[in-house]
C-alpha positions in Angstrom: -43.8 -42.7 -32.9 -40.4 -43.9 -33.5 -39.9 -43.7 -37.2 -38.7 -46.9 -38.4 -37.3 -48.0 -41.8 -39.6 -50.7 -43.4 -38.7 -53.2 -45.6 -39.7 -52.5 -49.2 -41.2 -55.8 -50.2 -42.6 -55.6 -46.7 -44.2 -52.5 -47.4 -45.8 -53.6 -50.5 -47.2 -56.9 -48.5 -48.9 -55.0 -45.8 -50.5 -52.5 -48.8 -51.6 -56.0 -50.1 -53.4 -56.8 -47.4 -55.0 -53.8 -46.6 -56.3 -53.9 -50.0 -57.6 -56.9 -49.6 -59.7 -56.2 -46.4 -61.1 -53.2 -48.1 -61.8 -55.0 -51.3 -64.0 -57.5 -49.5 -65.6 -54.5 -47.7 -66.0 -52.7 -50.8 -67.9 -55.9 -52.7 -70.0 -56.5 -49.7 -71.4 -53.0 -49.3 -71.9 -53.1 -53.4 -74.0 -56.3 -53.2 -76.3 -55.6 -50.2 -77.0 -52.2 -51.7 -77.8 -53.3 -54.8 -80.1 -56.5 -54.1 -83.5 -54.9 -54.8 -82.0 -53.3 -58.0 -82.5 -55.0 -61.5 -79.9 -56.2 -63.5 -80.6 -53.5 -66.2 -80.3 -50.7 -63.7 -77.0 -52.2 -62.2 -75.5 -52.7 -65.8 -76.2 -49.0 -66.8 -74.7 -47.7 -63.3 -71.7 -49.7 -64.2 -71.2 -48.5 -67.3 -71.5 -45.1 -66.3 -68.8 -45.1 -63.8 -66.4 -46.3 -66.4 -65.7 -44.5 -69.8 -62.5 -46.8 -70.4 -63.9 -50.0 -71.4 -63.6 -51.7 -74.7 -66.1 -53.4 -76.1 -63.9 -55.8 -77.8 -61.7 -57.0 -74.9 -61.7 -60.2 -73.3 -58.9 -61.9 -70.8 -58.8 -65.3 -69.4 -57.9 -64.8 -65.3 -55.3 -67.6 -64.1 -56.7 -70.4 -64.9 -55.7 -74.1 -64.4 -57.0 -77.7 -65.4 -55.4 -80.2 -62.8 -55.9 -83.9 -63.7 -55.1 -87.2 -61.7 -55.1 -90.4 -63.5 -58.8 -90.8 -64.1 -60.6 -87.1 -63.2 -60.0 -83.5 -63.8 -60.9 -80.1 -61.9 -60.6 -76.5 -63.1 -58.7 -73.8 -60.4 -59.6 -70.2 -61.4 -57.5 -67.0 -59.5 -60.0 -64.5 -59.0 -59.9 -60.7 -57.9 -62.6 -59.0 -55.7 -63.0 -55.8 -57.4 -62.0 -54.1 -60.7 -63.2 -51.6 -63.2 -66.1 -52.4 -65.6 -63.6 -54.7 -67.5 -63.3 -57.2 -64.9 -66.3 -59.1 -66.3 -65.3 -59.5 -69.9 -63.9 -63.3 -69.5 -62.8 -65.0 -72.1 -64.8 -67.4 -74.1 -62.4 -70.3 -72.8 -62.8 -69.3 -69.2 -66.8 -69.1 -69.7 -66.8 -72.4 -71.3 -65.1 -73.9 -68.6 -67.7 -72.2 -65.8 -70.4 -73.5 -68.4 -69.4 -77.2 -68.6 -68.6 -77.6 -64.5 -71.1 -79.1 -62.3 -70.4 -76.9 -59.3 -69.0 -73.4 -58.5 -66.3 -73.6 -55.6 -65.6 -70.3 -53.8 -63.9 -69.1 -50.4 -67.4 -67.8 -49.4 -71.1 -67.3 -50.9 -70.8 -63.4 -50.3 -73.7 -62.9 -51.9 -75.5 -65.0 -49.9 -73.7 -64.5 -46.4 -72.8 -61.1 -44.7 -69.8 -59.8 -42.8 -70.7 -57.4 -39.7 -67.8 -54.9 -39.6 -69.8 -52.2 -37.3 -68.3 -53.9 -34.4 -64.6 -53.3 -35.5 -65.1 -49.4 -36.1 -65.2 -47.9 -32.3 -63.8 -50.0 -29.4 -63.7 -48.1 -26.5 -60.0 -48.0 -25.2 -58.5 -48.4 -28.8 -59.4 -45.6 -30.6 -56.8 -43.7 -32.6 -57.4 -40.5 -30.5 -56.9 -42.7 -27.3 -53.6 -44.3 -28.5 -51.9 -42.8 -31.1 -48.9 -41.0 -30.0 -49.0 -37.2 -30.4 -46.4 -37.7 -33.6 -48.9 -39.6 -35.5 -51.6 -37.7 -34.8 -50.2 -35.1 -36.1 -49.4 -36.9 -39.0 -53.0 -37.6 -39.4 -53.9 -34.2 -38.9 -51.8 -33.2 -41.7 -52.8 -35.9 -44.1 -56.5 -34.7 -43.4 -55.9 -31.4 -44.5 -54.4 -32.4 -47.5 -57.4 -34.9 -48.0 -60.6 -33.6 -46.4 -62.2 -37.2 -46.4 -59.6 -38.1 -43.8 -60.3 -35.3 -41.5 -59.0 -36.2 -37.9 -62.5 -35.5 -36.3 -63.6 -37.8 -38.5 -61.5 -40.9 -38.2 -60.5 -40.2 -34.7 -62.7 -42.5 -33.0 -62.1 -45.3 -35.5 -60.0 -48.1 -34.5 -56.4 -48.0 -36.7 -57.2 -51.4 -38.4 -60.5 -49.6 -39.4 -59.2 -46.4 -40.6 -56.7 -48.2 -42.4 -59.6 -49.9 -44.5 -61.4 -47.2 -44.5 -58.5 -44.9 -46.5 -57.9 -47.7 -48.6 -61.8 -48.2 -49.5 -61.5 -44.5 -50.8 -58.6 -44.9 -52.8 -60.4 -47.5 -54.6 -63.3 -45.1 -55.2 -60.9 -42.6 -56.6 -59.0 -45.0 -58.9 -62.4 -46.3 -60.3 -62.1 -49.7 -59.2 -65.5 -50.2 -57.6 -67.0 -53.0 -59.6 -67.7 -56.2 -58.2 -64.9 -59.1 -59.0 -64.9 -61.8 -60.9 -66.1 -64.4 -57.8 -69.3 -62.0 -57.5 -69.5 -62.2 -61.2 -69.2 -66.0 -61.0 -71.4 -66.2 -58.3 -74.3 -64.2 -59.5 -74.2 -66.5 -62.9 -74.2 -69.6 -60.7 -77.5 -68.3 -58.7 -79.3 -67.5 -62.1 -78.2 -70.9 -63.8 -79.1 -72.8 -60.3 -75.6 -74.4 -60.6 -74.7 -75.8 -57.2 -72.2 -73.4 -55.1 -69.6 -74.8 -52.5 -68.0 -72.4 -49.8 -64.8 -73.3 -48.5 -65.2 -71.3 -45.5 -67.5 -69.3 -43.4 -68.5 -66.2 -43.0 -67.3 -66.5 -39.0 -63.7 -67.6 -40.3 -63.5 -64.7 -42.8 -64.7 -62.3 -40.2 -62.1 -63.2 -37.7 -59.2 -63.4 -40.2 -59.9 -60.1 -41.9 -61.2 -57.9 -39.1 -60.8 -59.7 -35.6 -56.9 -60.5 -35.7 -55.6 -60.2 -32.3 -52.8 -57.7 -33.7 -51.0 -55.9 -30.8 -51.4 -51.9 -30.5 -48.0 -51.1 -32.0 -48.5 -53.0 -35.1 -52.0 -51.7 -35.6 -50.6 -48.2 -35.4 -47.5 -48.9 -37.5 -50.1 -50.3 -40.5 -52.1 -46.9 -40.3 -48.9 -45.1 -40.3 -47.4 -46.9 -43.7 -51.3 -46.3 -45.2 -50.8 -42.2 -44.9 -46.9 -42.3 -45.5 -47.6 -44.4 -48.9 -50.7 -43.3 -50.2 -49.6 -42.3 -53.6 -47.4 -45.7 -53.8 -50.6 -47.8 -52.9 -52.4 -46.0 -55.6 -49.4 -47.6 -57.9 -49.7 -51.0 -56.3 -53.5 -50.9 -57.0 -53.0 -50.0 -60.5 -50.3 -52.4 -61.4 -52.2 -55.3 -59.6 -55.1 -55.2 -62.0 -53.4 -54.1 -65.0 -51.0 -57.6 -64.5 -54.3 -59.4 -63.9 -56.2 -58.2 -66.5 -53.3 -58.4 -69.0 -52.8 -62.4 -67.8 -49.4 -61.6 -66.6 -49.0 -64.6 -64.0 -45.2 -63.6 -63.3 -45.9 -59.8 -62.2 -48.9 -61.6 -59.6 -46.3 -64.3 -58.4 -43.6 -61.4 -57.7 -46.5 -59.3 -56.0 -47.5 -62.1 -53.5 -43.9 -62.9 -52.6 -43.0 -62.3 -49.0 -39.8 -60.8 -47.8 -40.3 -60.1 -44.1 -37.4 -57.8 -42.5 -36.2 -59.7 -39.8 -35.0 -56.6 -38.1 -39.0 -55.3 -37.9 -40.0 -55.5 -34.4 -43.4 -56.8 -35.7 -41.8 -59.1 -38.2 -43.1 -62.3 -36.0 -46.7 -61.1 -35.6 -46.4 -60.2 -39.1 -45.5 -63.8 -40.3 -48.0 -65.4 -37.9 -50.7 -63.5 -39.9 -49.1 -64.2 -43.1 -49.4 -67.7 -42.0 -53.1 -67.5 -41.1 -54.0 -65.4 -44.3 -52.4 -67.6 -46.9 -50.3 -70.5 -45.8 -53.1 -72.2 -43.9 -55.5 -71.5 -46.5 -53.8 -72.4 -49.1 -53.0 -75.6 -47.8 -56.8 -76.3 -46.7 -57.8 -75.4 -50.4 -55.3 -77.6 -51.8 -56.6 -80.9 -49.7 -60.3 -79.9 -51.0 -58.7 -79.9 -54.5 -57.6 -83.2 -53.8 -60.9 -84.6 -52.5 -62.6 -83.1 -55.5 -60.6 -85.0 -57.9 -60.8 -88.1 -55.8 -64.5 -87.9 -55.7 -64.7 -87.3 -59.5 -66.1 -83.9 -59.2 -66.5 -81.7 -62.0 -66.0 -78.6 -60.1 -64.7 -75.0 -61.0 -62.6 -73.8 -58.0 -62.7 -69.8 -57.7 -60.7 -68.5 -55.5 -58.5 -65.5 -54.7 -55.4 -65.4 -57.3 -53.0 -65.2 -54.4 -54.2 -68.8 -53.1 -53.9 -69.9 -56.8 -50.2 -68.7 -58.3 -48.3 -67.7 -55.1 -45.0 -69.6 -54.1 -46.6 -72.6 -52.2 -50.4 -71.6 -53.5 -52.5 -74.5 -54.7 -50.9 -75.0 -58.1 -47.3 -74.7 -56.9 -48.4 -77.4 -54.1 -50.6 -79.7 -56.6 -47.5 -79.5 -59.5 -45.5 -82.8 -58.6 -48.3 -85.0 -58.2 -51.2 -83.8 -60.6 -51.2 -82.9 -64.4 -51.4 -79.3 -64.5 -52.3 -77.2 -67.7 -52.8 -73.5 -67.8 -55.5 -72.2 -69.9 -54.7 -69.0 -71.7 
């Protein structure tokens, strides 16, 4: 495979997308493999997996009060996974949840499943069948340094599934294995019998996260980027979580900025995916926020932080026509 210099911002954006896909996959795995465990067992497991939890720590996620002339809603930016600190929401954040009549999320993943198994092996599209000799050599060398990714164990995966799998293991190695804020709120809402509204369906998310019709060259480049920048991925992941817990909105905004290299041969394809992953969904979510305000519904809308804080995200789109207050 011909080596191509990848724009740094594009590289980080690709890594963030892989992280998003992997985090959804881990969250689903955790939820559906712990359904029969009671709350005490899960809490004990969580405490045992993280020794750096500060008992007095709390934080407020990106949280905004949005009002028109006669009604208000709250919009919270979530993160799909974290360490044991991730559920330590501040009293202000918990009060917003408690005082809301309904919880609105992207998808109630505690109730709906996404079947990823069909994306593991697809005849004619596996790594062993379509990767160049050069990429295979890279993968073999990478597997020798990281035995969990031995070439023989991943060669029959599709490139996209292998990228997600590698990033999933990175999560495990980095200690980010606790379900995120969205799952925390969903579990609480089910316990409180609070109505839950899903903005999307499992079919829509499955197609977006796993079933997107990428070209072979793009998928292979994504895989190559993943293994070439494995250590960088750890740093990006750490910075993302630390910024979230430190309530550092500006760093989060910067992380989600898109600066696509026009010289990248996959620029158009990548741009189309970004539009589907972020832009189109941001627009739909923003319109739903307007609907809730129009109908005077007292709701907490908790969706991925990128949709909330990024340029042309929900808050950005509402800022000109609505009164917005950040809750810290």
